[in-house]
N, C-alpha and C positions, 0 to 999 in steps of 0.2 A: 542674695539680691538678684532679681531677674532683670537683666539689662533691657529686655524688650518692653518692660512695663514702666520704664523711666520716662517721665515727661520731659519735653524739650531736650531730648538726648543729644542731638547733633550740636546744639548750642553749648551744652555742658561739656561735651568732648573738646570743643574749641577752647573753652576756658581752661580745661585740664591741661591742654598742650602748652598753655602760656607759662606754666611753672616748670616745665621740663628744663629750661635753661638754668634753673637754680640748682639742679641736682648735680652733685659732685661726689666723686669717689671718696669713700670713708666717712661720709656724713651720717649723722643721726637725724632722722626726719620724723616729725609728728604727723601721723595719719588721722585726720578727722573722720567723722561719720556722716552718713547721708548719701544721697544719690550722686551729687557732684563729686564728693570726696571719693566715692567708690569708683567712678569713672576716672578720676585723677590717679587713683591707686593703680588702675589697670594700665594707664599710659606710662606711669613710672615703672611698673613691672615690665612692660615691653621693652623700655629703654634699658633697664638693668640687664635683661636677658640678651638684647642685641649687642650692647657695648661691653658686657662683662664687668659692669660697675658693681662695687660692693657697698651697700648702704645698710643701715640698721633702722628699722621702723619702730615707732612707739604707737601702736594702734589703740583706738578708743572704743572699739566694739569687737564682738566675736567675729562678725562677718568680715571686718577689715583684717583681723588676725588671719582668718582663713584665706583671704585674698593674698596676703603677703606670703603665706605658706605655698600657695599655688604657684607664685612667681619666684620662689626660692629666695625671698627677702628675709634676712634675719630679723627677729623681733626682740624687743627688750622691754622691761618694765621701766616706768618713769623714775629717773633720778634727778635730783635738784639741779636745775640749770644745765641739763645735759643735752638739750635738743638744739641743733644748729638752726633749724627752721621748721615750721609746721604749715600745713594747709588744712582748710576746713571750708564748710559752707555756712549759710545762715538762713534763717526763716524770715527775718525782717532786718533791715538796716536803715537807720535814719540819716539825716544830713551830717551828723557829727560822728558817724561810724559806730554809734551805739547799736547794739544788736539784741534780738531775741533769737535764741538757739534752743535746741533740745526737743523739737517735735519728734525726733527719733529716739528720745530718752537717753542720750549719751552725753549730756552736757557736763556732768561731773568730771569725767576724764578729759573732755574737750577743753574745759576751763583750765585744768591742770596743765595740759599740753601748751596752751597759750601762755600761761604764766611762767612756764619753764623753757620757753623758746626764745632764742635771740631775735627771731623775726617770724611773724605769722601772716600768711596770705589768706584772705577770705575770698572765695570764688563764688560769684553770684550772677544770676541773670537779672534783667531789668525788673522783673516781677517782684523781686525781693526788696526793692526800695520803697520806703513808706514815708508819709509826711510826719508821722509820730508813731512811737512804739506802741504796740497793742492794736494797731489799726486793723490788722488781718488775723493775728494769732493771739492766743492766750499765753501767759507766762508758764512754762512747765516748772514745777517745783518738786524736787525729789525729797521725800521725807521717810523717816524711819517708820515702818508699818504700824506700830502700835501708837504712834503719835498723831495719826491723821486727824482725829477729832480736835485735839488741842491746837494743832497747827492751823487747821481751818478756822477755828475761832479767832486766833491771833491774826490771821490774814484778813479776816473781816474787820478787825479793829484797825488794820492798816488801810482799809478802804476797798477791799475786794468786793466786787459786785456779783461775781459768779465763780463757783468752784466745782469742778467735776473730776471725779476719780477716773483715771485713764487705764491704769494697769500697773505692771511692775517693770523695773529696770533689770538689766543683767546683774546688777549688784544685789537684787532681792529686795530693793526698796520700792515704795509706792511713788507713783507720779500723780500729782494733782495739776490740772490745767486751770489756771487762775486768771480771771479778767479784772482789770482795773479801768475805771473811767479815765484816770490820769496817771501817768508814770513819770516820776521826776528822778533826778540824779541820785537821790538818797535811798530810793526804794530797794535797790539790790542789797545794800548793807542791812537795811531794816528786815528784809525777808531772811537773810542769812543769820541774823541774830536771834531768830525764833528757835527755841529749843526743839529739837526734832527735825529741823531742816538740814538736809545734807548739802544741797546746792539748788540754785535756781537757774533758769535759762536766761536771765538778764545779764548782759555783758555791757557794762557802762564804763566808758573811759579806758578801754583797753587799747594798747598800742598795736594796731593791725593795719595792714595795707589791703585795700579793697581792689580786687581784680574783676573786671566785668568787660563786656564787649565794647 
């Protein structure tokens, strides 16, 4: 990821520095993906080097893995309830802390990290707050490649008004960007129940703490 191309870089760095106080020697920390997470990873990496702290990271994307490697941070695969805390960003957050994530196509591992962390901090600038989910972004849906047509038909049955193929995830699955006129609390589970869906970018009812300026 090219740091010089990151929007609102200075604001995101300020957010990143707010989680440094949570870093303790010996912890396992979930590293989310996206530009804010990338900058947070850099700040944690600097702290690790300067203070000689030993932590283990559970990265959610290849570029976060490479960042950890660059700063000498040990990495590990996810194990059940093994993460002391995690950090991540979000594409949209409503007044109930429900989120749309995954515009960077890493929501499957990001969701696993959140579910397996004792605490999760979501770092966002004010532009990510919305009046309702779907106001600015579609819902990314990761699907098994040969199931795209079937999943699309089932998503239309759930009320999808637009579906666009975006590309592939690092897992080799397809990403569909799906728009709904209305997103209610049951939609995440309904999407997940479609055969062929790996995961969606809806995060509804998760226990997270929002950090913003």
